[in-house]
N, C-alpha and C positions, 0 to 999 in steps of 0.2 A: 490458414497460417496466421499467426499472431505477429503483427508488425511492431517494430520498435517505436517508442514515443519520441516525438520531437520535443527536445528539452528547451524550456524557456523559463529560467529560474530568476528572472529579474523582478518579479512581482513583490518580493519581500514577504510572501506568504508561503506556507507549506501545508502539507496535508498528512495527518496520521491515518493509517489504514489499520483497522483491527478486524480480524476475521476469526471465525470459529467454524471450521469445516469438519464434518463427521470423520471419525477415525476409520470408518468402513471403506472410504474411498481414498486411499493413500496416494494413488496415482494422480487424481485430480488435485489434491492438496499440494503435492510435490510440483506439479505443472504450474499451479497458481503461484507458488513461492518462487519458482525459477523464472517465471515471467516478470514478477515484481523485481527480482534481482537484475534481469536483463534490461529492464526499463531504467535502471540506475537508482532504484530506491534503496534506502538504508534499512537493514534489519535491526530492530531494537530488541525484540524478543521473537521467538518463533512465529507468533501470530500478530506481532505488532511491527509495522513498517512505517517509514517516513519518506515522503516525496517532497522534493524542493519545488514542486509545481503542482498545479491542480490537475489531477488525473481521474476525476470522478467519472467523466464520460467514457474514458477508456476502460475503467474498471467495470462499468455497467456492461460494456460490449464484451469484455473478457468473461464476465459471469454468464452472459448469454451463450458464448461459444462453448464454455466448459459445463454448461447446464448447472450452474451454482445458484442456489436460492439467494437473492440479493439481501434477504433479511439476515443472512449470516455475515454480512460485510458492513462495517461502520466506517464512514469517512468523516474526519473532523478537520476543518480548516482552522489553522492557527497562524499567528505571526511567528516568523523565524526566531526572533529573540525570546519568545515564550518557550520554545523547545529547549534552547540553551539553558534558560533559567530552571526549567523542570529537570533537565539532565544533571545540572550541577547540584541541585538539592537532593537528588537520588544517588549521587556518587558515580555517575557515568562519565 
């Protein structure tokens, strides 16, 4: 069973999660997305999500549970104000 994450968003940093899971396993891809949603992450695009906290360790664990190749997941740590700046420039 996948547990919810403890949220601690006071660090001033957030994390972008970009993933590319094969179309052949829609169930795993859907379960992965639903888990990100349940953790409180914001979906920017279908394969791009933002977390207001560092969740890399939990993502690694989730990949292990779902048997996802970790090379298909990219985590980028950025400052929160950088995300707002990028979103404004792109009309979000």
